[in-house]
N, C-alpha and C positions, 0 to 999 in steps of 0.2 A: 504493500500500500504506500509506503514511503521508502524511496531508494535514494541514498546520498552517496555520491562517488567523488572522491578526491576533492572535497570541498575546502576552499581556502578563502580567507578574507584579510586583506592588508589595508591599513590606513597609513599612507605614505610609506615610510620605511618600517613601520611596526606591523608585524604579522599577528593578528588577533586569533585567527583560526588557521590551522595548518593541516591540509591533506586528510580531512575526515572522511571515512567511508563506513557506512552502516545501513542496514535495512530494518524497518519496523513494520510489524504486521498487526492486524486487528486483535484486540485482547491484550496487547502489551501495555503495561503501565511502566513507562521508562523513567527512572530517576536519573536525571542529568546532573551529575554531582561534580563539584569542583570548588577550589578556593575563589575568593573574590578576584576578579580580573582574569579568570581562566579562559574566557571566551564563550561562556554558556549563553549569555544574553545575545551576543552577536550571532551565534548559531541559531537561536530561536528566531531572531529577526529575519535571518535568511530563509528559514523554513516557511515563514509566513509571507515571504515576498516583499517585506518591508525594506530589506537591504539586498542588494545584488552582490553575489559572490565575485571575488576577483578571478577565481577559476574553479572548475569543477561543475557538477550538475546536481540538481534536486528534482526528482520525479515523484509526483503524488497522483494517485489514480491514473497512472500512465500519461499524465500531463506534465510538461516541464514548467517549473516555476518561472523560468526566464521568459517563456512565451505565453503561458496561460495563467498568469498570476491572479487575475480577476476571477476566473472560473474556479481556481483552487481555493481562493479565499472564502468562497461561499460555503465551503465544507469545513472551514477551520474556525474554532473559537479560540481567541487569544487573550490571555490576561498578562499584560506587560508588567515589568517591574515598576513598583510604585503605584499601580492601579490609577493612572491618570483619568480624570473625569472633569466635567464642567461643574465647578464648585457652587455656582449660583443656582443650579437646577436642583429640584428635589429629587429624591431617589426615583419616584414614579416618573417624573418628567424626563429624567435621563434614560431610563429603561424604555420609555415610549419613543424617545428620539432614536435610540439604537434599533428598536424593533422596526421603525419606519425605514431607517437606512437599510435594514436587512430585507425590506420588501413586504412586511406584514401590514395588512389593512383590516379595518373593521373588527369583527368578532375574533378573527384569528389573532390579531394584534393583542387584544385584551386578554385572550386566553393564554398567550405566551407570556405576557407580562405577569399575570396573576400566578401562573405556574412557577416561574422562577422566583417570584417573591416568596411563595410558600416553600419552595424547594430549598432556598438559601436562608429562610426565616428572617425576612426583612420587614415583616408586618409593622414592627414598632417604629421604623424610620422611613416609612413610605412617603410621608409628607414633609420630611425635614430636609433642609438644604444640605447637599453633600459636604460643603465646606465646614459644616458644624458637626459632622459625624466623627466618631473616634476612628483611629487608624484601622482597627479591626473591622468596623462596619464599612469603611471605605473599601477595604479589601474584598469584603463579601459582595458589595455592589459591583466591583470589578469582575468578580466571578460570575455574578448573575448576567452581566452583559455578554460575557463569553459564551453563556449557555442559551441565550434567548432564541437562537435559531436552530437549536438541537443539532449541533455540528457533529460530523463524523470523526473529527480530530480535535482534541483539546490540547492546547499548548499553554502551560501555566508557569509563569515565572515567579517563583517564591509564593505559592498560593496561600500558605498559612502564616506569612509574615505579619506580625502585629496581632495575631489572634490569641485569645486566652486558651488554656488547656482544653476547656469544654468545646470551644469553637473549633479548635484544631481537630479534635476527635470527630466532630460533626462533618467538617469538610473532608477529612480523610475517608470517612464512611461513604460520603456522597461520591467521591472520586472512584472508590472501589465499585460502587453500583454502576456508575456511568461507564466504566471500562468494559462492562460486559458486551457492549456493542460499539465501542469507540476505541480509537487509539488515544492514549493519554501520555503526554510528555510533560514531566515536571522538572523544572530547573530549580535546584535547591542547594544549599550548603548545610542543611540540617540532616545529620546522619540518621536520626530516628525516623525521619520521613521515608527513607529508603526501605527500612525493614518493616514499617507499619503499612505501607501502601503499595510499594512497587514489586513487580515480578522480574524486573530487569534493571541492572545498574550500568550506567556508562559514566566513567570518571574522566574528566578532562582537566588538564593543567597546561598553562602556557600555550593554549590552542591545540594541544595534541591529545588524541584519544589514547588513554593509558589502560583502560579496563572496560570490558563489555561482557557481562555474564549475569548470573542470578545473584541476589543478595546472599544466599547460602554460600555460593562459591567465594564471594568476597569475605564472608566471615571465616571460611576455612583457610584463608590465607593468613589469618591472624595467628601469631604464636600462642595466643591464649585459647585457641579453639580446643575444646575438650580438656583443658587444664582444670584442676580441682582447686577451688579456693575455700579456705576456712578462716574463721575468726575465733579467737579465744577470749573468754570472759575475764581471764586474768593470766599473768605470766606463768609459763610452764615450759618444760624441756621439750622442744620440738625437733631436736637433732635427728631423731630416729626416722622422721618423715622423709628426709632426703635420701635415706638408705633403702627405702622400700623398692621392691622389684618393679621395674617399669618406669620409675621416676628418673627423669633425666636431669632435672634442675629444680631448685627451690628458690622462690623470691619472697622477700618480706618487705611489705610496704610500711615504712616507719611511721607514716602519717596516720594511716587507717588501722594499722595492726593486722591487716589481712595477710595471710600466708598462702601463696599460690604454688602449686606443684605441677610441673610440666611433664607430660608423658613422653616416653621415647616413641619414635615413629611406630605406628601400628599397635600401640598398647592402650588399654583402657585401665585406669588406675583407681577408679572410684572404690571398688571392692577392697583393694589393699589399703587405701587410706582410711576408710570407715572401720575396717578391722583393727588397724593400728590405733585409731582414736579410742576404740573400746578397750583394747588391751592395756594401753598406757593411761587410760582414764583421763584423757586430755579434756580440759574444760571448754569444749567447742560449743559455741552458741549459734554459729552459722556455718553451713557447708553447702556448696553448690558447684555444679559443673558449668564452667565458662562456655558461652556460646560464640566466643570470638569478639574482640574489641575493634569495632569499625574505625574508631578514631586513630588507633595505632596503624592499621592498614592504610587508611587515608593519608596519614602523615608520611608514611614510607613511600607510597606511590607518588604523591605530589611533590615531595622534596627531592626525589631522585631525578626527575626530568630535567634535562639540560636547558 
């Protein structure tokens, strides 16, 4: 459905995006992840036809963004970074304006406006000027305008930026439901967004694609994946833990008091650790298997790039 080949974008001598190639199919919820200035927003703007690439191609529905941008844009819902809107309009006036631009008239227009107001839960701010809304509500209005024409592709730049935890949960649930019959691409620097919403992760840094796989595959790259972490309620002799069969290394976090045991390749050490805890009567109040620390993998990937 989306095919990107050798995509690059330069601004003068600065290369913002360098030789990106990837395909995205229906049902994909892609987390486009990277540090600030990595080239995420530039790539999003090229996918929507807002920016023209310096080189390479983007094909969507077998149409070229270079030749058929207007036709493609009818199928795309786009939430830009910062959720720009007309501040002097009320929420309703703005959504009515967007619906009319998208070609809706009469009852169809009112149905689409009312649907997204309910969908994004904007009932309390329908008649308030956008400039008077909180950052979180402005973001939700931006998401509503992206959905008003029920697009086949949703491109969301930092969709939960400024939302409180409850609103983030609501938006993530909505994105998951929408992805059943849409392509969803989420640009974010929030690691938890990837594991809670996405089924595919693409990591970009300095304009280069460094990783393209599932969130689980990303977690498995962490040295903490399937490590066992414990916490003791008071000081005790933990030296025996490092000598257990299958334990390659032990790490003690002096700030938190957590003790992490790393398994040798191919080993599962939970049984050995729990058995030793019981034998040695260690005062363990917390014990869990690590699922991998994405922040560690993210730092390693994005700081290695030249």
